[in-house]
C-alpha positions as CSV (number, residue, x, y, z in Angstrom):
1,X,75.6,143.8,64.1
2,X,74.5,140.5,63.3
3,X,74.4,139.5,67.2
4,X,72.1,142.7,67.6
5,X,69.9,140.6,64.5
6,X,70.2,138.0,66.5
7,X,68.9,139.0,69.5
8,X,66.5,141.3,68.5
9,X,65.3,138.2,66.4
10,X,64.8,135.7,69.4
11,X,62.8,139.0,71.8
12,X,60.8,139.3,68.7
13,X,60.2,135.5,68.6
14,X,59.4,135.3,72.1
15,X,57.2,138.4,71.8
16,X,54.8,137.5,69.4
17,X,54.7,133.7,71.0
18,X,52.5,135.6,73.6
19,X,53.9,133.3,76.2
20,X,55.3,136.0,78.5
21,X,54.1,137.4,81.5
22,X,53.5,141.9,81.0
23,X,56.6,142.7,83.2
24,X,58.4,139.9,81.1
25,X,56.5,142.0,77.7
26,X,57.8,145.3,79.3
27,X,61.5,144.4,79.7
28,X,61.4,142.6,75.7
29,X,59.9,146.1,74.8
30,X,62.6,147.6,76.0
31,X,65.0,145.6,74.7
32,X,64.1,145.7,71.1
33,X,63.8,149.6,71.5
34,X,67.4,149.5,72.6
35,X,68.5,147.7,69.7
36,X,66.0,148.3,66.9
37,X,67.5,151.2,64.2
38,X,64.2,151.6,63.2
39,X,61.5,153.2,65.7
40,X,58.4,152.0,63.8
41,X,59.6,148.1,64.6
42,X,55.8,147.6,66.3
43,X,54.1,148.3,63.8
44,X,55.4,145.7,61.3
45,X,53.6,143.5,64.0
46,X,50.6,144.6,65.8
47,X,49.6,147.3,62.8
48,X,50.0,145.4,59.3
49,X,49.3,142.4,58.2
50,X,52.4,142.2,55.5
51,X,54.3,140.1,57.9
52,X,51.8,137.5,58.0
53,X,51.8,134.3,56.3
54,X,48.8,132.7,54.7
55,X,49.1,130.4,57.8
56,X,48.2,133.4,60.4
57,X,51.8,133.7,61.5
58,X,54.6,136.4,62.0
59,X,57.3,136.3,59.1
60,X,59.7,137.0,62.1
61,X,62.9,137.0,59.2
62,X,61.2,139.7,56.8
63,X,60.1,141.8,59.6
64,X,64.0,141.7,60.8
65,X,64.7,142.7,56.7
66,X,62.7,145.4,56.9
67,X,63.7,147.0,60.7
68,X,67.4,147.1,59.7
69,X,66.5,148.2,55.9
70,X,65.9,151.5,58.2
71,X,68.1,154.2,57.3
72,X,67.3,157.6,59.2
73,X,67.0,160.8,56.9
74,X,69.1,163.4,58.2
75,X,68.8,166.9,58.5
């Protein structure tokens, strides 16, 4: 899982850098969807300011903590 976290961290950093083409962005999103245990990971990037620091940067480590804290509900 530690390797997944590192790959996910690198992918999220590239994604939020906004320095990727649309094709690269689609590839990153696909990769993140495969690795992330939390299906709502993109909400933490695009839909909330909870992980944004005072300087406006997204705290990727806090986002990763939230993603890997996810536990699915077993029915």
